C-alpha angles and dihedrals in degrees: 000000000000116000112235115247118253117255118263111263122245129173113335098242092048091048092049094048095045092046087072088066101038092107089067094064118073093192129054090223091058091050091049091051088051089054093045091053090052090050090051092051094055098044123098094242109133098219113051095201124141093249091051093046090049090054093048094051094044102253120148092229141352098251094101090055091046091050090050092055097043109028111014116117101242129118117235092195091056090049090052092047093050092045092053090046090054092048093051093047091052094058 
């Protein structure tokens, strides 16, 4: 069996935060897109569009981010549940 490649690193605090949710993403590409979207949200770019976020994080185009949001096999309800669980446990 081939070992999956590790996700590409981003900024340390984004990597550390997103690592808490890595189990929700069956593919490394989905997890990387998750991290890239977080990177895009915290940058100073004025327009937080997928093409602009793709430019900021160094992607050739925004299709991978678009695919992540529309077709990727992850469960938004499970992400919300896990996020709320983490918030409650941190209090």
